[in-house]
ZAMARGU-4260 file (C-alpha; in steps of 0.2 Angstrom, whole numbers, plus 5000, padded with zeros to 4 digits):
<rodrens>
0) 4928/5018/5009 | 4939/5003/5008 | 4933/5000/4990 | 4938/5017/4985 | 4955/5015/4993
5) 4957/4998/4984 | 4953/5007/4967 | 4966/5020/4970 | 4979/5006/4974 | 4974/4996/4959
10) 4976/5012/4948 | 4993/5016/4956 | 4998/4998/4952 | 4993/5000/4934 | 5003/5017/4933
15) 5018/5008/4941 | 5018/4994/4927 | 5016/5007/4913 | 5028/5020/4920 | 5040/5011/4932
20) 5052/5026/4933 | 5039/5039/4937 | 5043/5050/4952 | 5033/5049/4968 | 5027/5067/4965
25) 5021/5063/4947 | 5012/5047/4953 | 5004/5057/4968 | 4998/5070/4956 | 4990/5057/4944
30) 4982/5048/4959 | 4977/5063/4969 | 4986/5055/4984 | 5002/5061/4993 | 5019/5057/4988
35) 5021/5047/5005 | 5006/5036/5001 | 5014/5033/4984 | 5030/5028/4992 | 5022/5016/5004
40) 5012/5007/4991 | 5026/5007/4978 | 5036/4997/4991 | 5022/4985/4995 | 5019/4982/4977
45) 5038/4978/4975 | 5038/4966/4989 | 5022/4956/4984 | 5016/4946/4970 | 5007/4957/4957
50) 4994/4944/4953 | 4989/4943/4971 | 4973/4953/4974 | 4976/4954/4993 | 4990/4965/4989
55) 4978/4979/4987 | 4970/4977/5005 | 4975/4987/5020 | 4986/4979/5033 | 4980/4979/5051
60) 4987/4992/5062 | 4984/4981/5078 | 4999/4974/5087 | 5003/4956/5082 | 5013/4951/5097
65) 5005/4948/5114 | 5008/4961/5127 | 5017/4957/5143 | 5003/4963/5153 | 4995/4945/5153
70) 5010/4936/5159 | 5012/4933/5178 | 5029/4930/5186
</rodrens>
């Protein structure tokens, strides 16, 4: 499944390079994804290095900061 998602992200990246002014709705129609998905990935592509293949990977949804439950007073 992740491989399919990465293909969709790569396709969106290609579309963004070819048509940078395209609306999220148009890109969503072309990719078969939602406009919110397009907006999320458009932002990530804008923030990252286009030559970095890890840009196509999902980000972890896990908490990155330790919880306070393990701290004793």
